[in-house]
BALOBA-1460 file (C-alpha; in Angstrom, 3 decimals):
// residues 194
<rec num="1" residu="x" x="0.093" y="0.070" z="0.342"/>
<rec num="2" residu="x" x="3.070" y="2.460" z="1.007"/>
<rec num="3" residu="x" x="4.386" y="1.844" z="-2.696"/>
<rec num="4" residu="x" x="0.886" y="2.486" z="-4.340"/>
<rec num="5" residu="x" x="0.700" y="5.853" z="-2.010"/>
<rec num="6" residu="x" x="4.591" y="6.838" z="-3.087"/>
<rec num="7" residu="x" x="3.413" y="6.684" z="-6.877"/>
<rec num="8" residu="x" x="0.377" y="8.926" z="-6.626"/>
<rec num="9" residu="x" x="0.096" y="12.806" z="-6.278"/>
<rec num="10" residu="x" x="-1.276" y="15.628" z="-4.160"/>
<rec num="11" residu="x" x="-3.294" y="18.542" z="-5.110"/>
<rec num="12" residu="x" x="-0.659" y="21.003" z="-3.138"/>
<rec num="13" residu="x" x="1.773" y="19.885" z="-5.509"/>
<rec num="14" residu="x" x="0.126" y="20.208" z="-8.468"/>
<rec num="15" residu="x" x="-1.866" y="23.965" z="-7.349"/>
<rec num="16" residu="x" x="-0.012" y="26.338" z="-9.161"/>
<rec num="17" residu="x" x="0.476" y="24.426" z="-12.514"/>
<rec num="18" residu="x" x="-3.005" y="23.642" z="-12.829"/>
<rec num="19" residu="x" x="-3.998" y="27.116" z="-11.939"/>
<rec num="20" residu="x" x="-1.837" y="27.849" z="-15.081"/>
<rec num="21" residu="x" x="-3.594" y="25.123" z="-16.751"/>
<rec num="22" residu="x" x="-7.056" y="26.644" z="-16.139"/>
<rec num="23" residu="x" x="-5.835" y="29.916" z="-17.187"/>
<rec num="24" residu="x" x="-4.916" y="28.664" z="-20.418"/>
<rec num="25" residu="x" x="-8.051" y="27.451" z="-20.799"/>
<rec num="26" residu="x" x="-9.592" y="30.830" z="-20.102"/>
<rec num="27" residu="x" x="-10.451" y="30.145" z="-16.485"/>
<rec num="28" residu="x" x="-8.377" y="32.863" z="-15.352"/>
<rec num="29" residu="x" x="-10.588" y="33.901" z="-12.381"/>
<rec num="30" residu="x" x="-11.152" y="30.249" z="-11.518"/>
<rec num="31" residu="x" x="-10.591" y="29.172" z="-7.876"/>
<rec num="32" residu="x" x="-8.772" y="25.909" z="-7.209"/>
<rec num="33" residu="x" x="-9.223" y="23.983" z="-3.751"/>
<rec num="34" residu="x" x="-8.532" y="20.504" z="-2.165"/>
<rec num="35" residu="x" x="-11.522" y="18.118" z="-0.897"/>
<rec num="36" residu="x" x="-10.000" y="16.058" z="1.853"/>
<rec num="37" residu="x" x="-10.875" y="12.650" z="2.415"/>
<rec num="38" residu="x" x="-12.551" y="12.300" z="6.060"/>
<rec num="39" residu="x" x="-12.442" y="8.571" z="6.223"/>
<rec num="40" residu="x" x="-9.905" y="6.191" z="5.517"/>
<rec num="41" residu="x" x="-11.736" y="3.724" z="3.677"/>
<rec num="42" residu="x" x="-14.103" y="5.933" z="1.989"/>
<rec num="43" residu="x" x="-15.136" y="6.009" z="-1.610"/>
<rec num="44" residu="x" x="-12.293" y="8.296" z="-4.053"/>
<rec num="45" residu="x" x="-13.437" y="11.722" z="-3.763"/>
<rec num="46" residu="x" x="-14.549" y="12.923" z="-7.358"/>
<rec num="47" residu="x" x="-13.978" y="16.979" z="-8.144"/>
<rec num="48" residu="x" x="-16.632" y="19.048" z="-7.738"/>
<rec num="49" residu="x" x="-17.242" y="22.153" z="-9.669"/>
<rec num="50" residu="x" x="-19.415" y="25.637" z="-9.076"/>
<rec num="51" residu="x" x="-19.535" y="29.038" z="-10.210"/>
<rec num="52" residu="x" x="-16.221" y="30.293" z="-9.837"/>
<rec num="53" residu="x" x="-14.830" y="27.175" z="-7.862"/>
<rec num="54" residu="x" x="-13.136" y="23.739" z="-8.590"/>
<rec num="55" residu="x" x="-12.152" y="21.580" z="-5.714"/>
<rec num="56" residu="x" x="-10.096" y="18.378" z="-5.958"/>
<rec num="57" residu="x" x="-9.326" y="15.256" z="-3.984"/>
<rec num="58" residu="x" x="-6.479" y="16.206" z="-1.949"/>
<rec num="59" residu="x" x="-4.941" y="13.096" z="-3.362"/>
<rec num="60" residu="x" x="-4.724" y="10.529" z="-6.330"/>
<rec num="61" residu="x" x="-3.100" y="7.319" z="-5.672"/>
<rec num="62" residu="x" x="-1.750" y="4.962" z="-8.072"/>
<rec num="63" residu="x" x="-4.753" y="2.719" z="-8.149"/>
<rec num="64" residu="x" x="-7.121" y="6.021" z="-8.879"/>
<rec num="65" residu="x" x="-5.140" y="6.627" z="-11.906"/>
<rec num="66" residu="x" x="-1.874" y="8.691" z="-11.012"/>
<rec num="67" residu="x" x="0.068" y="6.082" z="-12.407"/>
<rec num="68" residu="x" x="-1.491" y="6.671" z="-15.343"/>
<rec num="69" residu="x" x="-0.281" y="10.577" z="-16.236"/>
<rec num="70" residu="x" x="-1.547" y="13.688" z="-15.078"/>
<rec num="71" residu="x" x="-4.818" y="12.609" z="-13.019"/>
<rec num="72" residu="x" x="-5.154" y="16.271" z="-12.133"/>
<rec num="73" residu="x" x="-4.743" y="17.839" z="-15.560"/>
<rec num="74" residu="x" x="-7.296" y="15.500" z="-16.980"/>
<rec num="75" residu="x" x="-9.619" y="16.342" z="-14.047"/>
<rec num="76" residu="x" x="-9.303" y="20.131" z="-14.203"/>
<rec num="77" residu="x" x="-9.822" y="19.512" z="-17.969"/>
<rec num="78" residu="x" x="-12.986" y="17.507" z="-17.614"/>
<rec num="79" residu="x" x="-14.687" y="19.512" z="-15.269"/>
<rec num="80" residu="x" x="-13.777" y="22.879" z="-17.450"/>
<rec num="81" residu="x" x="-15.571" y="21.215" z="-20.457"/>
<rec num="82" residu="x" x="-18.597" y="20.462" z="-18.061"/>
<rec num="83" residu="x" x="-18.551" y="24.100" z="-17.497"/>
<rec num="84" residu="x" x="-18.174" y="25.255" z="-20.648"/>
<rec num="85" residu="x" x="-20.941" y="22.442" z="-22.302"/>
<rec num="86" residu="x" x="-23.544" y="21.686" z="-19.990"/>
<rec num="87" residu="x" x="-25.965" y="22.648" z="-18.790"/>
<rec num="88" residu="x" x="-26.673" y="24.389" z="-15.008"/>
<rec num="89" residu="x" x="-28.469" y="23.055" z="-12.340"/>
<rec num="90" residu="x" x="-30.468" y="20.056" z="-13.518"/>
<rec num="91" residu="x" x="-33.064" y="18.621" z="-11.488"/>
<rec num="92" residu="x" x="-32.617" y="15.387" z="-9.800"/>
<rec num="93" residu="x" x="-36.020" y="14.926" z="-9.079"/>
<rec num="94" residu="x" x="-36.875" y="11.080" z="-8.092"/>
<rec num="95" residu="x" x="-34.882" y="9.501" z="-10.946"/>
<rec num="96" residu="x" x="-32.672" y="6.261" z="-9.458"/>
<rec num="97" residu="x" x="-29.164" y="6.928" z="-9.061"/>
<rec num="98" residu="x" x="-28.348" y="4.077" z="-11.547"/>
<rec num="99" residu="x" x="-30.378" y="6.177" z="-13.964"/>
<rec num="100" residu="x" x="-28.293" y="9.322" z="-13.232"/>
<rec num="101" residu="x" x="-24.901" y="7.684" z="-13.082"/>
<rec num="102" residu="x" x="-25.630" y="6.549" z="-16.787"/>
<rec num="103" residu="x" x="-26.823" y="10.270" z="-17.801"/>
<rec num="104" residu="x" x="-23.838" y="11.547" z="-16.474"/>
<rec num="105" residu="x" x="-21.698" y="8.787" z="-18.373"/>
<rec num="106" residu="x" x="-23.111" y="10.002" z="-21.393"/>
<rec num="107" residu="x" x="-23.026" y="13.903" z="-20.499"/>
<rec num="108" residu="x" x="-19.146" y="13.202" z="-19.688"/>
<rec num="109" residu="x" x="-18.481" y="11.945" z="-23.448"/>
<rec num="110" residu="x" x="-20.476" y="14.444" z="-24.674"/>
<rec num="111" residu="x" x="-18.640" y="17.023" z="-23.418"/>
<rec num="112" residu="x" x="-15.555" y="15.360" z="-23.473"/>
<rec num="113" residu="x" x="-15.835" y="15.259" z="-27.291"/>
<rec num="114" residu="x" x="-16.829" y="19.188" z="-27.982"/>
<rec num="115" residu="x" x="-13.929" y="20.162" z="-25.826"/>
<rec num="116" residu="x" x="-11.478" y="17.887" z="-27.598"/>
<rec num="117" residu="x" x="-12.748" y="19.746" z="-30.647"/>
<rec num="118" residu="x" x="-11.304" y="22.803" z="-29.382"/>
<rec num="119" residu="x" x="-8.206" y="21.132" z="-28.079"/>
<rec num="120" residu="x" x="-7.475" y="17.731" z="-29.753"/>
<rec num="121" residu="x" x="-4.797" y="17.259" z="-27.494"/>
<rec num="122" residu="x" x="-7.137" y="16.246" z="-24.621"/>
<rec num="123" residu="x" x="-8.361" y="13.126" z="-26.518"/>
<rec num="124" residu="x" x="-4.806" y="11.534" z="-26.005"/>
<rec num="125" residu="x" x="-5.221" y="12.546" z="-21.999"/>
<rec num="126" residu="x" x="-8.122" y="11.331" z="-21.188"/>
<rec num="127" residu="x" x="-7.356" y="7.954" z="-23.150"/>
<rec num="128" residu="x" x="-4.743" y="7.115" z="-20.477"/>
<rec num="129" residu="x" x="-7.616" y="6.792" z="-17.854"/>
<rec num="130" residu="x" x="-9.869" y="4.917" z="-20.219"/>
<rec num="131" residu="x" x="-8.456" y="1.417" z="-19.524"/>
<rec num="132" residu="x" x="-11.504" y="-0.744" z="-18.856"/>
<rec num="133" residu="x" x="-11.755" y="-3.672" z="-21.338"/>
<rec num="134" residu="x" x="-14.315" y="-6.452" z="-21.536"/>
<rec num="135" residu="x" x="-11.739" y="-8.987" z="-21.714"/>
<rec num="136" residu="x" x="-12.955" y="-10.765" z="-18.350"/>
<rec num="137" residu="x" x="-16.748" y="-9.984" z="-19.909"/>
<rec num="138" residu="x" x="-17.714" y="-8.901" z="-15.820"/>
<rec num="139" residu="x" x="-21.241" y="-7.892" z="-15.576"/>
<rec num="140" residu="x" x="-20.756" y="-5.454" z="-12.805"/>
<rec num="141" residu="x" x="-22.769" y="-2.293" z="-13.118"/>
<rec num="142" residu="x" x="-18.825" y="-0.839" z="-12.454"/>
<rec num="143" residu="x" x="-17.348" y="-2.713" z="-15.346"/>
<rec num="144" residu="x" x="-19.706" y="-2.199" z="-17.572"/>
<rec num="145" residu="x" x="-19.758" y="1.921" z="-17.345"/>
<rec num="146" residu="x" x="-16.288" y="1.523" z="-17.468"/>
<rec num="147" residu="x" x="-16.470" y="-0.383" z="-20.693"/>
<rec num="148" residu="x" x="-19.158" y="2.209" z="-22.310"/>
<rec num="149" residu="x" x="-17.070" y="4.989" z="-21.318"/>
<rec num="150" residu="x" x="-14.131" y="3.714" z="-23.129"/>
<rec num="151" residu="x" x="-16.542" y="2.585" z="-26.172"/>
<rec num="152" residu="x" x="-17.527" y="5.982" z="-26.502"/>
<rec num="153" residu="x" x="-14.068" y="7.615" z="-26.229"/>
<rec num="154" residu="x" x="-11.955" y="4.820" z="-28.249"/>
<rec num="155" residu="x" x="-13.296" y="4.657" z="-31.737"/>
<rec num="156" residu="x" x="-10.892" y="1.709" z="-32.206"/>
<rec num="157" residu="x" x="-12.062" y="-0.511" z="-28.672"/>
<rec num="158" residu="x" x="-14.473" y="-3.193" z="-29.236"/>
<rec num="159" residu="x" x="-16.613" y="-4.608" z="-26.551"/>
<rec num="160" residu="x" x="-18.158" y="-8.315" z="-26.390"/>
<rec num="161" residu="x" x="-21.407" y="-6.699" z="-24.659"/>
<rec num="162" residu="x" x="-24.846" y="-6.057" z="-26.159"/>
<rec num="163" residu="x" x="-25.405" y="-3.115" z="-23.426"/>
<rec num="164" residu="x" x="-21.836" y="-1.551" z="-24.260"/>
<rec num="165" residu="x" x="-22.532" y="-1.638" z="-28.101"/>
<rec num="166" residu="x" x="-26.098" y="-0.684" z="-27.747"/>
<rec num="167" residu="x" x="-24.686" y="2.476" z="-25.756"/>
<rec num="168" residu="x" x="-21.663" y="3.407" z="-28.545"/>
<rec num="169" residu="x" x="-24.798" y="3.026" z="-31.516"/>
<rec num="170" residu="x" x="-27.422" y="5.317" z="-29.890"/>
<rec num="171" residu="x" x="-24.599" y="7.841" z="-29.033"/>
<rec num="172" residu="x" x="-22.762" y="7.944" z="-32.537"/>
<rec num="173" residu="x" x="-26.395" y="8.293" z="-33.972"/>
<rec num="174" residu="x" x="-26.823" y="11.173" z="-31.463"/>
<rec num="175" residu="x" x="-23.950" y="12.622" z="-32.408"/>
<rec num="176" residu="x" x="-24.275" y="12.579" z="-35.795"/>
<rec num="177" residu="x" x="-26.860" y="15.069" z="-35.911"/>
<rec num="178" residu="x" x="-24.455" y="17.392" z="-33.563"/>
<rec num="179" residu="x" x="-23.188" y="17.448" z="-30.153"/>
<rec num="180" residu="x" x="-24.111" y="21.018" z="-28.972"/>
<rec num="181" residu="x" x="-27.733" y="19.883" z="-27.846"/>
<rec num="182" residu="x" x="-27.875" y="17.610" z="-25.068"/>
<rec num="183" residu="x" x="-31.683" y="16.289" z="-25.098"/>
<rec num="184" residu="x" x="-30.536" y="13.608" z="-27.717"/>
<rec num="185" residu="x" x="-28.207" y="12.384" z="-25.078"/>
<rec num="186" residu="x" x="-30.332" y="12.679" z="-22.264"/>
<rec num="187" residu="x" x="-32.689" y="10.620" z="-24.533"/>
<rec num="188" residu="x" x="-29.995" y="7.653" z="-24.936"/>
<rec num="189" residu="x" x="-28.956" y="7.926" z="-20.973"/>
<rec num="190" residu="x" x="-32.825" y="7.368" z="-20.621"/>
<rec num="191" residu="x" x="-33.004" y="4.193" z="-22.910"/>
<rec num="192" residu="x" x="-29.416" y="2.581" z="-21.388"/>
<rec num="193" residu="x" x="-30.481" y="3.304" z="-17.715"/>
<rec num="194" residu="x" x="-33.725" y="1.784" z="-18.700"/>
């Protein structure tokens, strides 16, 4: 565990470079801060963005993806893509958590594609973190959703699962009409989530 942790990275070491990175995307006023893990064995923290503030986990460990590249840069670019392209303040209502997770995954892919149009290098940066595969054909939601995320990012990735392939086909059909309107992608998420 200590070896894995030593291969991780901390927010404090990356803060200044990340502030400059955000400025490169036109976000000079964005305040970057750390989210601290409160419990030892809690699930990994995720970045949280709101108007003017981006909070990032105070540490990413090797198994969180830190060993695959600059996870902080990838997280900042992803959050800024949402800030630029996602509709604000979407009410959750009484939607089931699984449906929300699938819709979020689809929205993640949509905003990443939009951002990569303007900054093509982001595809390679994000691609380092899309490593899931259907090699073991696991049928857990965590595996299937990670595989769908990879399929939506990597056109050369093949997966044996029907749901993953259906998700890719639905997404690509919606994308062929354009990426700017999020509504067709909400419908893709609804179909896959149900």
